[in-house]
C-alpha positions in Angstrom: 122.6 7.7 142.6 119.6 6.3 140.7 117.1 9.0 139.7 113.7 7.7 139.2 112.3 11.1 138.0 115.0 11.3 135.3 114.1 7.8 134.2 110.3 8.8 134.0 111.1 11.8 132.1 112.9 9.8 129.5 110.1 7.3 129.3 107.9 8.2 126.3 105.1 6.6 124.3 101.5 5.7 125.1 101.1 5.7 129.0 98.2 3.2 128.8 100.5 0.7 127.0 103.2 1.3 129.7 100.5 0.7 132.4 99.3 -2.6 130.6 102.9 -3.8 130.5 103.4 -3.3 134.2 100.1 -4.9 135.1 100.7 -8.0 132.9 104.2 -8.3 134.4 102.9 -8.2 137.9 100.2 -10.8 137.0 102.8 -12.9 135.3 105.0 -13.0 138.5 102.1 -14.0 140.7 100.7 -16.6 138.3 104.0 -18.1 137.5 104.9 -18.2 141.3 101.8 -20.3 141.9 102.2 -22.5 138.8 105.8 -23.5 139.2 105.3 -25.3 142.6 105.3 -28.8 141.1 108.2 -28.3 138.7 110.3 -26.7 141.6 109.6 -29.7 143.7 110.7 -32.1 141.0 113.9 -30.2 140.6 114.5 -30.2 144.3 114.5 -26.4 144.9 112.2 -23.9 146.4 109.7 -22.1 144.4 111.2 -18.8 145.3 114.6 -19.9 144.1 113.3 -21.4 140.9 111.1 -18.2 140.2 113.9 -15.9 141.0 116.3 -17.4 138.5 113.9 -18.5 135.8 111.4 -15.8 135.6 111.7 -12.5 137.6 115.1 -11.9 136.1 113.7 -12.3 132.5 110.6 -10.1 133.5 113.0 -7.3 134.5 115.2 -7.9 131.5 112.1 -7.7 129.4 111.1 -4.3 130.8 114.6 -3.1 130.2 114.5 -4.2 126.6 111.1 -2.5 126.2 112.8 0.8 127.6 115.9 0.5 125.3 113.8 -0.5 122.3 111.4 2.4 122.7 114.3 5.0 122.9 115.6 3.9 119.5 113.9 5.8 116.6 111.6 3.3 114.9 113.0 4.3 111.5 116.2 2.4 112.3 114.2 -0.8 112.4 113.7 -0.6 108.7 117.5 -1.2 108.1 117.6 -3.7 111.0 114.9 -5.8 109.4 117.1 -6.6 106.4 119.8 -7.9 108.7 117.1 -9.9 110.7 115.8 -11.6 107.6 119.4 -12.5 106.4 120.0 -14.1 109.8 116.5 -15.6 110.3 116.0 -17.8 107.2 119.4 -19.8 107.6 118.7 -20.0 111.3 115.2 -21.5 110.6 116.9 -24.1 108.3 119.6 -24.8 111.0 116.8 -25.4 113.6 114.9 -27.9 111.5 118.0 -30.0 110.9 120.1 -29.5 114.1 117.7 -27.9 116.7 116.7 -29.4 120.0 113.8 -31.6 119.5 110.9 -31.7 122.1 107.7 -33.7 121.4 109.1 -34.4 117.8 109.4 -30.6 117.1 112.7 -29.0 116.3 112.0 -25.5 117.5 114.9 -24.5 119.8 118.6 -23.7 119.3 121.1 -23.3 122.0 122.9 -20.0 122.4 126.7 -20.7 122.7 128.5 -19.7 125.9 125.4 -18.8 128.0 123.7 -22.2 127.2 120.2 -20.7 126.9 117.8 -22.1 124.3 115.4 -20.0 122.2 112.7 -20.6 119.6 113.9 -19.2 116.3 110.2 -18.6 115.4 110.1 -15.7 117.9 113.0 -14.0 116.0 111.3 -14.9 112.7 108.0 -13.2 113.7 109.8 -10.0 114.6 112.0 -10.2 111.4 109.1 -10.8 109.0 106.8 -8.3 110.4 109.5 -5.4 110.3 110.6 -6.6 106.9 107.1 -6.5 105.4 106.5 -3.1 106.9 109.7 -1.9 105.2 108.8 -3.5 101.8 105.3 -2.3 101.7 106.4 1.2 102.5 109.2 1.3 99.9 107.1 -0.3 97.1 104.0 2.0 97.6 104.7 3.8 94.3 104.7 0.5 92.3 102.9 -1.7 94.7 101.1 -3.5 91.8 104.4 -4.4 90.0 104.5 -8.2 90.1 108.2 -8.7 89.5 109.6 -5.9 91.7 107.1 -5.7 94.4 104.7 -8.7 94.7 107.2 -11.6 94.2 109.8 -10.5 96.9 106.9 -9.9 99.4 105.1 -13.1 98.6 108.4 -15.0 98.7 109.4 -13.8 102.0 106.0 -14.6 103.6 105.9 -18.1 102.1 109.5 -19.0 102.9 109.2 -18.1 106.5 105.8 -19.7 106.8 106.9 -23.1 105.6 110.1 -23.1 107.6 108.2 -22.4 110.8 105.2 -24.6 110.0 107.2 -27.7 109.7 107.9 -27.6 113.4 105.3 -25.1 114.8 102.1 -24.9 112.7 100.1 -22.7 115.1 102.7 -20.0 115.2 103.1 -20.2 111.4 99.4 -19.8 110.9 99.2 -16.8 113.2 102.1 -15.1 111.5 100.6 -15.8 108.1 97.3 -14.2 109.1 99.2 -11.1 110.5 101.1 -11.0 107.1 97.8 -11.0 105.1 96.4 -8.2 107.3 99.6 -6.1 106.6 99.2 -6.8 102.8 95.6 -5.5 103.1 96.7 -2.4 104.9 99.6 -2.0 102.5 97.3 -1.7 99.5 98.1 -5.0 97.9 95.4 -5.9 95.3 92.8 -8.4 96.3 93.9 -10.6 93.4 97.5 -10.7 94.7 96.4 -11.4 98.1 94.3 -14.3 96.9 97.4 -15.7 95.2 99.3 -15.5 98.5 96.5 -17.2 100.3 96.4 -19.9 97.7 100.1 -20.4 98.0 99.8 -20.5 101.8 97.0 -23.2 101.5 99.1 -25.4 99.4 102.0 -25.2 101.8 99.5 -25.9 104.7 98.2 -29.0 103.0 101.8 -30.1 102.4 102.7 -29.6 106.1 99.5 -31.2 107.5 99.5 -34.4 105.3 103.2 -34.8 104.4 105.2 -32.9 107.1 107.2 -34.6 109.9 104.6 -33.7 112.6 101.5 -34.7 110.5 100.5 -37.4 113.0 100.6 -34.9 115.8 98.5 -32.3 114.0 95.8 -34.9 112.9 95.7 -36.2 116.5 95.2 -32.8 118.0 92.5 -31.8 115.5 90.7 -35.1 115.9 90.8 -34.6 119.8 89.4 -31.2 119.4 86.6 -32.1 116.9 85.6 -35.4 118.3 86.5 -35.4 122.1 84.0 -38.1 122.8 85.9 -40.6 120.6 89.2 -40.1 122.2 90.9 -41.9 125.1 91.5 -39.8 128.3 95.2 -39.4 127.5 94.5 -37.7 124.2 92.4 -35.0 125.9 94.5 -34.9 129.1 95.6 -31.3 128.9 92.2 -30.0 127.6 90.2 -31.9 130.3 92.4 -30.6 133.2 92.2 -27.1 131.8 88.4 -27.3 131.8 88.5 -28.6 135.4 90.5 -25.6 136.3 88.0 -23.3 134.7 85.0 -24.9 136.2 86.5 -25.1 139.8 87.5 -21.3 139.7 84.0 -20.1 139.8 83.3 -16.3 139.7 85.9 -15.2 142.2 88.4 -18.1 142.2 90.1 -20.2 144.9 92.5 -17.5 145.8 96.2 -16.8 145.0 98.3 -20.0 145.4 95.3 -22.4 145.8 95.3 -24.0 142.4 95.1 -27.7 142.3 95.3 -28.4 138.6 98.8 -27.0 138.4 99.8 -30.3 139.7 98.2 -32.0 136.7 98.6 -29.7 133.7 102.0 -30.5 131.9 102.7 -26.7 131.3 100.7 -24.7 133.8 103.2 -21.9 133.8 103.2 -21.4 130.0 100.7 -22.9 127.6 97.9 -23.2 130.2 98.7 -20.3 132.5 95.4 -18.7 131.6 93.5 -21.7 133.1 95.5 -21.4 136.3 94.7 -17.7 136.5 90.9 -18.4 136.2 91.2 -21.2 138.8 92.8 -18.9 141.3 91.2 -15.5 140.4 87.9 -16.7 138.9 86.0 -15.4 135.9 86.8 -11.9 137.3 90.5 -12.5 136.8 90.1 -14.0 133.4 88.0 -11.1 132.2 90.6 -8.6 133.5 93.2 -10.3 131.3 91.0 -10.1 128.3 90.2 -6.5 128.9 93.9 -5.6 129.2 94.6 -7.1 125.8 91.6 -5.4 124.2 92.7 -2.1 125.6 96.2 -2.8 124.3 94.7 -3.5 120.8 92.7 -0.3 121.0 95.6 1.9 121.9 97.8 0.3 119.2 95.1 0.9 116.5 95.0 4.5 117.9 98.7 4.7 117.3 98.4 3.3 113.7 95.7 5.7 112.7 97.7 8.7 114.1 101.1 7.7 112.7 102.4 10.3 110.2 104.5 7.7 108.3 103.5 4.6 106.5 106.3 2.6 107.9 105.4 3.4 111.5 101.8 2.6 110.9 102.5 -0.8 109.3 105.1 -1.6 111.9 102.7 -0.8 114.9 99.9 -2.6 113.1 101.9 -5.8 112.5 103.4 -6.1 115.9 100.1 -5.3 117.7 98.1 -7.8 115.6 100.7 -10.4 116.3 100.6 -9.9 120.1 96.9 -9.8 120.5 96.2 -12.6 118.1 98.7 -14.8 120.0 97.1 -13.7 123.3 93.6 -14.7 122.3 94.8 -17.9 120.7 96.3 -18.9 124.0 93.2 -18.0 125.9 91.0 -19.8 123.3 93.0 -23.0 123.8 92.7 -22.8 127.6 88.9 -22.5 127.5 88.5 -25.2 124.9 87.7 -23.1 121.8 90.7 -24.4 119.9 93.0 -27.4 119.6 96.0 -27.7 121.9 99.0 -25.6 120.7 102.2 -24.4 122.3 101.5 -20.7 122.1 102.4 -18.8 125.2 100.4 -15.8 126.6 102.5 -12.7 125.8 104.1 -11.1 128.8 102.4 -13.5 131.2 103.6 -17.0 130.4 106.9 -18.1 131.9 109.6 -17.8 129.2 113.2 -16.8 128.8 114.1 -15.5 125.4 110.5 -15.5 124.2 109.9 -12.8 126.9 112.8 -10.8 125.5 111.5 -10.9 121.9 108.0 -10.0 123.0 109.4 -7.1 125.0 111.3 -5.8 122.0 108.0 -5.9 120.0 106.3 -3.8 122.7 109.3 -1.5 122.7 109.0 -0.9 119.0 105.3 -0.1 119.2 106.2 2.4 122.0 108.9 3.9 119.8 106.2 4.5 117.1 104.0 5.9 119.8 106.8 8.3 120.9 107.1 9.6 117.3 103.4 10.2 117.1 103.5 12.2 120.4 106.4 14.3 119.2 104.8 14.9 115.7 101.5 16.0 117.5 103.5 18.3 119.9 105.3 20.0 116.9 102.0 20.3 115.1 100.4 21.9 118.1 103.3 24.4 118.5 103.0 25.4 114.8 99.4 26.1 115.2 99.9 28.0 118.3 102.7 30.0 116.8 100.5 31.0 113.8 97.7 32.5 116.1 99.3 35.8 116.6 100.0 36.4 112.9 96.3 35.6 112.1 95.1 38.3 114.5 
Protein backbone atom coordinates (compact mmCIF):
# COMPACT_ATOMS: atom_id res chain seq x y z
CA UNK A 1 0.00 0.00 0.00
CA UNK A 2 1.25 3.51 -0.87
CA UNK A 3 2.73 5.19 2.20
CA UNK A 4 2.66 9.00 1.91
CA UNK A 5 4.59 9.44 5.15
CA UNK A 6 7.48 7.31 3.87
CA UNK A 7 7.52 9.37 0.68
CA UNK A 8 7.63 12.66 2.59
CA UNK A 9 10.46 11.36 4.77
CA UNK A 10 12.52 10.67 1.65
CA UNK A 11 11.72 14.07 0.17
CA UNK A 12 14.70 16.27 0.93
CA UNK A 13 15.88 19.70 -0.09
CA UNK A 14 14.57 23.21 0.36
CA UNK A 15 10.90 23.07 1.46
CA UNK A 16 10.19 26.48 -0.01
CA UNK A 17 11.27 25.29 -3.46
CA UNK A 18 9.06 22.21 -3.12
CA UNK A 19 6.15 24.49 -2.19
CA UNK A 20 6.83 26.74 -5.21
CA UNK A 21 6.92 23.68 -7.49
CA UNK A 22 3.53 22.49 -6.20
CA UNK A 23 1.96 25.95 -6.48
CA UNK A 24 3.27 26.55 -10.01
CA UNK A 25 2.04 23.10 -11.07
CA UNK A 26 -1.44 23.81 -9.71
CA UNK A 27 -1.51 27.22 -11.40
CA UNK A 28 -0.35 25.57 -14.62
CA UNK A 29 -3.19 23.03 -14.63
CA UNK A 30 -5.81 25.73 -14.01
CA UNK A 31 -4.38 28.16 -16.59
CA UNK A 32 -3.84 25.54 -19.30
CA UNK A 33 -7.33 24.11 -18.67
CA UNK A 34 -8.76 27.53 -19.44
CA UNK A 35 -6.42 28.35 -22.34
CA UNK A 36 -6.89 25.10 -24.29
CA UNK A 37 -10.62 25.53 -24.95
CA UNK A 38 -10.19 26.78 -28.52
CA UNK A 39 -7.58 24.22 -29.58
CA UNK A 40 -9.60 21.37 -28.02
CA UNK A 41 -12.65 22.51 -29.99
CA UNK A 42 -10.63 22.58 -33.23
CA UNK A 43 -9.44 19.03 -32.58
CA UNK A 44 -13.00 17.89 -31.88
CA UNK A 45 -12.38 16.73 -28.30
CA UNK A 46 -13.42 17.98 -24.88
CA UNK A 47 -11.09 20.23 -22.92
CA UNK A 48 -10.95 17.64 -20.15
CA UNK A 49 -9.77 14.91 -22.50
CA UNK A 50 -7.25 17.16 -24.23
CA UNK A 51 -5.91 18.48 -20.90
CA UNK A 52 -5.71 15.01 -19.35
CA UNK A 53 -3.63 13.52 -22.15
CA UNK A 54 -1.54 16.55 -23.06
CA UNK A 55 -0.77 18.27 -19.81
CA UNK A 56 -1.77 16.72 -16.48
CA UNK A 57 0.16 13.55 -17.26
CA UNK A 58 3.28 15.58 -18.07
CA UNK A 59 2.86 17.66 -14.90
CA UNK A 60 2.75 14.46 -12.86
CA UNK A 61 5.70 13.02 -14.80
CA UNK A 62 7.56 16.26 -14.18
CA UNK A 63 7.02 16.04 -10.42
CA UNK A 64 8.16 12.41 -10.55
CA UNK A 65 11.33 13.47 -12.41
CA UNK A 66 11.99 16.18 -9.81
CA UNK A 67 11.70 13.57 -7.07
CA UNK A 68 13.97 11.08 -8.84
CA UNK A 69 16.55 13.73 -9.83
CA UNK A 70 16.75 15.15 -6.32
CA UNK A 71 17.46 11.70 -4.84
CA UNK A 72 20.57 11.29 -7.03
CA UNK A 73 23.70 12.81 -5.50
CA UNK A 74 24.42 15.94 -7.55
CA UNK A 75 28.08 14.92 -7.88
CA UNK A 76 27.02 12.25 -10.39
CA UNK A 77 25.80 14.99 -12.72
CA UNK A 78 29.44 15.93 -13.31
CA UNK A 79 30.03 12.68 -15.17
CA UNK A 80 26.60 12.78 -16.80
CA UNK A 81 27.39 16.24 -18.22
CA UNK A 82 30.15 14.79 -20.43
CA UNK A 83 27.73 12.28 -21.92
CA UNK A 84 25.10 14.99 -22.42
CA UNK A 85 27.54 17.21 -24.32
CA UNK A 86 28.67 14.31 -26.52
CA UNK A 87 25.03 13.62 -27.40
CA UNK A 88 23.83 17.24 -27.59
CA UNK A 89 26.14 18.75 -30.21
CA UNK A 90 25.48 16.08 -32.91
CA UNK A 91 21.79 16.23 -32.01
CA UNK A 92 21.72 20.01 -32.55
CA UNK A 93 23.35 19.50 -35.96
CA UNK A 94 20.79 16.83 -36.79
CA UNK A 95 17.93 19.11 -35.73
CA UNK A 96 19.08 21.94 -38.00
CA UNK A 97 19.25 19.63 -41.01
CA UNK A 98 16.51 17.04 -40.45
CA UNK A 99 14.40 18.45 -37.61
CA UNK A 100 10.71 19.27 -37.85
CA UNK A 101 10.27 22.84 -39.10
CA UNK A 102 7.62 25.15 -37.68
CA UNK A 103 7.58 28.85 -38.68
CA UNK A 104 10.83 28.31 -40.64
CA UNK A 105 12.57 27.09 -37.47
CA UNK A 106 13.99 23.57 -37.17
CA UNK A 107 13.83 23.10 -33.41
CA UNK A 108 12.13 19.75 -32.91
CA UNK A 109 13.12 16.13 -33.41
CA UNK A 110 10.82 13.15 -33.13
CA UNK A 111 11.55 10.46 -30.56
CA UNK A 112 11.33 7.03 -32.24
CA UNK A 113 8.65 4.53 -31.17
CA UNK A 114 6.66 6.88 -28.89
CA UNK A 115 6.33 9.56 -31.57
CA UNK A 116 6.77 12.57 -29.25
CA UNK A 117 8.77 15.58 -30.39
CA UNK A 118 11.11 17.64 -28.25
CA UNK A 119 13.23 20.76 -28.63
CA UNK A 120 16.90 19.84 -28.58
CA UNK A 121 17.64 23.27 -27.10
CA UNK A 122 16.00 22.10 -23.85
CA UNK A 123 18.53 19.28 -23.61
CA UNK A 124 21.35 21.62 -24.70
CA UNK A 125 20.61 24.06 -21.86
CA UNK A 126 20.89 21.31 -19.27
CA UNK A 127 24.00 19.87 -20.93
CA UNK A 128 25.92 23.14 -21.26
CA UNK A 129 25.17 24.40 -17.75
CA UNK A 130 26.18 21.12 -16.07
CA UNK A 131 29.26 20.86 -18.30
CA UNK A 132 30.36 24.43 -17.53
CA UNK A 133 29.92 23.79 -13.80
CA UNK A 134 32.12 20.70 -14.16
CA UNK A 135 34.81 22.44 -16.24
CA UNK A 136 34.98 25.54 -14.03
CA UNK A 137 35.28 23.38 -10.92
CA UNK A 138 37.98 21.10 -12.32
CA UNK A 139 40.04 23.95 -13.85
CA UNK A 140 40.10 26.22 -10.78
CA UNK A 141 43.79 25.60 -10.07
CA UNK A 142 44.81 26.69 -13.59
CA UNK A 143 41.74 28.72 -14.51
CA UNK A 144 43.80 31.35 -16.34
CA UNK A 145 45.51 28.76 -18.55
CA UNK A 146 44.35 29.72 -22.04
CA UNK A 147 45.04 26.41 -23.80
CA UNK A 148 43.88 23.94 -21.17
CA UNK A 149 41.08 25.90 -19.50
CA UNK A 150 39.83 28.89 -21.45
CA UNK A 151 39.71 27.45 -24.99
CA UNK A 152 37.62 24.33 -24.06
CA UNK A 153 35.22 26.48 -22.03
CA UNK A 154 34.86 29.18 -24.68
CA UNK A 155 34.55 26.57 -27.41
CA UNK A 156 31.70 24.72 -25.72
CA UNK A 157 29.78 27.97 -25.09
CA UNK A 158 30.18 29.32 -28.63
CA UNK A 159 29.44 26.02 -30.42
CA UNK A 160 26.21 25.44 -28.49
CA UNK A 161 25.24 29.12 -28.88
CA UNK A 162 25.54 29.17 -32.67
CA UNK A 163 23.80 25.81 -33.14
CA UNK A 164 20.80 26.94 -31.06
CA UNK A 165 20.75 30.53 -32.35
CA UNK A 166 20.28 29.51 -35.98
CA UNK A 167 16.79 28.25 -35.11
CA UNK A 168 16.01 29.76 -31.68
CA UNK A 169 17.81 33.05 -31.04
CA UNK A 170 15.98 34.01 -27.84
CA UNK A 171 16.88 30.73 -26.09
CA UNK A 172 20.48 30.99 -27.32
CA UNK A 173 20.85 34.55 -25.97
CA UNK A 174 19.49 33.59 -22.56
CA UNK A 175 21.77 30.55 -22.37
CA UNK A 176 24.74 32.69 -23.41
CA UNK A 177 23.90 35.19 -20.66
CA UNK A 178 23.71 32.39 -18.06
CA UNK A 179 27.06 31.08 -19.31
CA UNK A 180 28.68 34.50 -18.82
CA UNK A 181 27.31 34.66 -15.27
CA UNK A 182 28.82 31.24 -14.57
CA UNK A 183 32.18 32.37 -15.98
CA UNK A 184 32.12 35.37 -13.64
CA UNK A 185 31.27 33.19 -10.62
CA UNK A 186 33.91 30.68 -11.76
CA UNK A 187 36.66 33.34 -11.54
CA UNK A 188 37.38 33.59 -15.27
CA UNK A 189 39.32 36.84 -15.84
CA UNK A 190 37.52 39.93 -17.15
CA UNK A 191 39.78 39.92 -20.21
CA UNK A 192 38.81 36.35 -21.10
CA UNK A 193 35.12 37.04 -20.46
CA UNK A 194 35.39 40.05 -22.80
CA UNK A 195 36.82 37.73 -25.48
CA UNK A 196 33.89 35.33 -25.04
CA UNK A 197 31.44 38.24 -25.30
CA UNK A 198 33.18 39.52 -28.44
CA UNK A 199 33.00 36.04 -29.97
CA UNK A 200 29.33 35.81 -29.04
CA UNK A 201 28.66 39.22 -30.61
CA UNK A 202 30.27 38.16 -33.89
CA UNK A 203 28.17 34.99 -33.95
CA UNK A 204 25.05 37.02 -33.10
CA UNK A 205 25.64 39.39 -36.02
CA UNK A 206 26.11 36.40 -38.31
CA UNK A 207 22.81 34.85 -37.19
CA UNK A 208 20.81 38.11 -37.34
CA UNK A 209 22.09 39.29 -40.73
CA UNK A 210 22.99 36.06 -42.54
CA UNK A 211 21.12 33.28 -40.70
CA UNK A 212 18.16 31.36 -42.17
CA UNK A 213 15.67 33.20 -39.92
CA UNK A 214 17.12 36.70 -40.42
CA UNK A 215 13.88 38.06 -41.92
CA UNK A 216 11.87 36.79 -38.93
CA UNK A 217 14.29 38.35 -36.42
CA UNK A 218 14.32 41.71 -38.23
CA UNK A 219 10.52 41.69 -38.50
CA UNK A 220 10.02 41.03 -34.78
CA UNK A 221 12.57 43.63 -33.72
CA UNK A 222 11.01 46.25 -36.03
CA UNK A 223 7.53 45.36 -34.76
CA UNK A 224 8.71 45.88 -31.19
CA UNK A 225 10.73 49.06 -31.79
CA UNK A 226 8.28 50.73 -34.20
CA UNK A 227 4.79 49.31 -33.54
CA UNK A 228 3.07 52.37 -35.02
CA UNK A 229 4.60 51.66 -38.43
CA UNK A 230 3.50 48.02 -38.57
CA UNK A 231 0.38 46.48 -40.04
CA UNK A 232 -2.06 44.82 -37.64
CA UNK A 233 -0.94 41.31 -38.55
CA UNK A 234 2.68 42.09 -37.58
CA UNK A 235 1.67 42.99 -34.02
CA UNK A 236 -1.27 40.58 -33.79
CA UNK A 237 0.04 38.56 -30.85
CA UNK A 238 1.40 41.55 -28.94
CA UNK A 239 -1.83 43.53 -29.39
CA UNK A 240 -4.09 40.74 -28.18
CA UNK A 241 -1.78 40.13 -25.24
CA UNK A 242 -2.15 43.79 -24.27
CA UNK A 243 -5.93 43.51 -24.60
CA UNK A 244 -5.85 40.54 -22.19
CA UNK A 245 -3.77 42.56 -19.70
CA UNK A 246 -6.00 45.62 -19.92
CA UNK A 247 -9.26 43.68 -19.61
CA UNK A 248 -8.02 41.73 -16.59
CA UNK A 249 -8.00 44.74 -14.30
CA UNK A 250 -6.93 44.33 -10.68
CA UNK A 251 -8.78 41.13 -9.77
CA UNK A 252 -9.40 39.64 -13.24
CA UNK A 253 -12.44 38.21 -14.97
CA UNK A 254 -12.35 34.98 -13.00
CA UNK A 255 -11.18 31.44 -13.84
CA UNK A 256 -12.29 30.25 -17.27
CA UNK A 257 -13.59 33.65 -18.41
CA UNK A 258 -10.76 34.65 -20.76
CA UNK A 259 -11.80 35.89 -24.19
CA UNK A 260 -8.34 36.48 -25.65
CA UNK A 261 -7.57 32.75 -25.44
CA UNK A 262 -9.71 32.54 -28.59
CA UNK A 263 -7.47 34.99 -30.46
CA UNK A 264 -3.92 34.45 -29.22
CA UNK A 265 -2.15 31.75 -31.29
CA UNK A 266 -0.42 30.20 -28.26
CA UNK A 267 -2.40 31.15 -25.14
CA UNK A 268 -1.40 27.92 -23.36
CA UNK A 269 2.38 28.34 -23.83
CA UNK A 270 4.08 31.55 -25.04
CA UNK A 271 1.32 33.90 -23.79
CA UNK A 272 -0.05 31.99 -20.82
CA UNK A 273 1.00 34.83 -18.50
CA UNK A 274 -1.37 37.18 -20.37
CA UNK A 275 -4.22 34.69 -19.88
CA UNK A 276 -3.41 34.41 -16.16
CA UNK A 277 -3.58 38.20 -15.75
CA UNK A 278 -6.82 38.39 -17.77
CA UNK A 279 -8.48 35.81 -15.51
CA UNK A 280 -6.79 36.53 -12.17
CA UNK A 281 -5.90 40.18 -12.64
CA UNK A 282 -2.85 42.11 -11.52
CA UNK A 283 -3.02 40.21 -8.22
CA UNK A 284 -2.56 36.89 -10.03
CA UNK A 285 0.27 38.26 -12.16
CA UNK A 286 2.10 39.63 -9.12
CA UNK A 287 1.68 36.28 -7.36
CA UNK A 288 3.53 34.56 -10.23
CA UNK A 289 6.30 37.18 -10.12
CA UNK A 290 6.69 36.75 -6.36
CA UNK A 291 6.91 32.96 -6.68
CA UNK A 292 9.81 33.22 -9.14
CA UNK A 293 11.54 35.89 -7.03
CA UNK A 294 11.28 33.66 -3.95
CA UNK A 295 12.60 30.77 -6.04
CA UNK A 296 15.62 32.87 -7.06
CA UNK A 297 16.22 33.94 -3.46
CA UNK A 298 16.10 30.36 -2.16
CA UNK A 299 18.42 29.20 -4.95
CA UNK A 300 20.93 31.98 -4.21
CA UNK A 301 20.81 30.89 -0.58
CA UNK A 302 21.67 27.35 -1.68
CA UNK A 303 24.57 28.67 -3.78
CA UNK A 304 26.06 30.67 -0.91
CA UNK A 305 25.76 27.77 1.54
CA UNK A 306 27.01 25.00 -0.74
CA UNK A 307 30.27 23.50 0.60
CA UNK A 308 31.44 22.43 -2.87
CA UNK A 309 32.20 24.62 -5.88
CA UNK A 310 30.51 22.23 -8.32
CA UNK A 311 27.25 22.28 -6.35
CA UNK A 312 27.30 26.07 -6.10
CA UNK A 313 27.96 26.54 -9.83
CA UNK A 314 25.37 23.92 -10.76
CA UNK A 315 22.63 25.48 -8.62
CA UNK A 316 23.57 28.98 -9.79
CA UNK A 317 23.50 28.11 -13.49
CA UNK A 318 20.22 26.20 -13.40
CA UNK A 319 18.43 28.72 -11.17
CA UNK A 320 19.56 31.67 -13.31
CA UNK A 321 18.41 29.82 -16.43
CA UNK A 322 14.95 29.12 -15.00
CA UNK A 323 14.32 32.59 -13.61
CA UNK A 324 15.72 34.46 -16.62
CA UNK A 325 13.47 32.36 -18.87
CA UNK A 326 10.48 33.06 -16.62
CA UNK A 327 10.98 36.82 -16.62
CA UNK A 328 11.69 36.83 -20.38
CA UNK A 329 8.33 35.13 -20.98
CA UNK A 330 6.51 37.57 -18.70
CA UNK A 331 8.31 40.55 -20.28
CA UNK A 332 7.10 39.53 -23.74
CA UNK A 333 3.53 39.10 -22.47
CA UNK A 334 3.43 42.63 -21.01
CA UNK A 335 5.08 44.22 -24.05
CA UNK A 336 8.59 44.76 -22.65
CA UNK A 337 10.29 42.64 -25.30
CA UNK A 338 9.84 41.35 -28.86
CA UNK A 339 7.76 38.22 -29.39
CA UNK A 340 9.69 35.01 -28.74
CA UNK A 341 8.83 31.34 -28.32
CA UNK A 342 10.00 31.05 -24.72
CA UNK A 343 7.61 29.17 -22.36
CA UNK A 344 6.96 29.98 -18.71
CA UNK A 345 8.80 27.29 -16.68
CA UNK A 346 6.48 24.77 -14.97
CA UNK A 347 3.43 26.80 -16.04
CA UNK A 348 3.23 26.73 -19.85
CA UNK A 349 1.80 23.67 -21.52
CA UNK A 350 4.61 21.46 -22.72
CA UNK A 351 5.61 17.85 -23.02
CA UNK A 352 9.32 17.13 -23.01
CA UNK A 353 10.13 20.76 -22.13
CA UNK A 354 8.26 20.18 -18.85
CA UNK A 355 10.41 17.10 -18.22
CA UNK A 356 13.73 18.91 -18.82
CA UNK A 357 12.61 21.83 -16.64
CA UNK A 358 11.66 19.38 -13.90
CA UNK A 359 15.07 17.70 -14.07
CA UNK A 360 16.68 21.12 -13.59
CA UNK A 361 14.55 21.68 -10.48
CA UNK A 362 15.47 18.21 -9.24
CA UNK A 363 19.20 18.92 -9.60
CA UNK A 364 18.84 22.18 -7.64
CA UNK A 365 17.03 20.27 -4.89
CA UNK A 366 19.79 17.64 -4.94
CA UNK A 367 22.34 20.38 -4.21
CA UNK A 368 20.01 21.71 -1.50
CA UNK A 369 19.78 18.22 0.00
CA UNK A 370 23.58 18.08 0.19
CA UNK A 371 23.66 21.50 1.87
CA UNK A 372 21.17 20.31 4.51
CA UNK A 373 23.15 17.13 5.18
CA UNK A 374 26.40 19.10 5.45
CA UNK A 375 24.81 21.59 7.87
CA UNK A 376 23.37 18.73 9.93
CA UNK A 377 26.76 17.00 10.20
CA UNK A 378 28.39 20.30 11.10
CA UNK A 379 25.86 20.91 13.86
CA UNK A 380 26.37 17.39 15.25
CA UNK A 381 30.14 17.92 15.37
CA UNK A 382 29.72 21.20 17.23
CA UNK A 383 27.26 19.63 19.69
CA UNK A 384 29.60 16.68 20.21
CA UNK A 385 32.47 19.02 21.08
CA UNK A 386 30.60 20.85 23.81
CA UNK A 387 31.17 18.28 26.60
CA UNK A 388 34.91 18.12 25.93
CA UNK A 389 35.17 21.89 26.15
CA UNK A 390 33.55 21.99 29.58
